[in-house]
N, C-alpha and C positions, 0 to 999 in steps of 0.2 A: 254709883255706877261714875267711872271719869269719860268725858267723851274727849274728842277731837278738840273743841272749843274749849275743854279747861285745863289743856296743855298750854305751856307758858311760850313765849318766843324766846329761841334758844336752844329749847331743849327736844329731844328726841323721845317716841313712844312706838308702842310696839302694839299693832293693830289684834286685839282679844277677840271682837264679834261685829259683825254687822246687823246692827238692828234695821231693818227695812225688808221691801216686799217689791216684788214685780218690776216695773221698770227702772225704779231709783235705785235697789240694790245690783240691778245688771249693770246700769250706767257706772255706778262707782268701782265695779269689777272690772270693766273693761277700762279705766283709768287707769290699772294696775293695783289697786288697794286690795287686798283680800288677808285674809288671817295671818297671823306672823308676820306681814309688811312692818318695817321700822318708816316712822314719817318723821321729817325734821322740819320744824313751824320756823321759818324765816320771818315771815313780818304777818300781822295784824290791822287791819283797816283800822282808822281811830272808833268806828262806830260798831268794829268786829265781824264785818261782812265786808269781803272777803278775806277768808283765811291764806295766806300762800305756804304752800308746803312743798320740801323736795321728797319724792316718792320715788324710787328703786333710778335715783341718777337724774330725773327730770324735774322742771319746775309747774307747780300744778296749784291753781285758786280754787278753794271751796266755799261755797255758799254756807252761812249758819245752821240752815235746814238740812244740809249736806252732812255737816260737821257732826252735826247731833246724832245720827244716826252711827257712828262710828265708835264702839265701847275701844277703851286704850287699856293698857296695863300699867 
């Protein structure tokens, strides 16, 4: 399973599924990340946390734990 953390800087990937439950999944979906959304990875911090991405035309920073629940194509 490829997650958002596995996507390299400068690559674009599409969300295949969101693995998570409750408030965490709801928060991710409220940020505009849903199944089929394309995410462009702009930067990754030196220790891997956070991941800066472009989603639906806006910039978004995600923690490693949040990036792990996003299965990518």
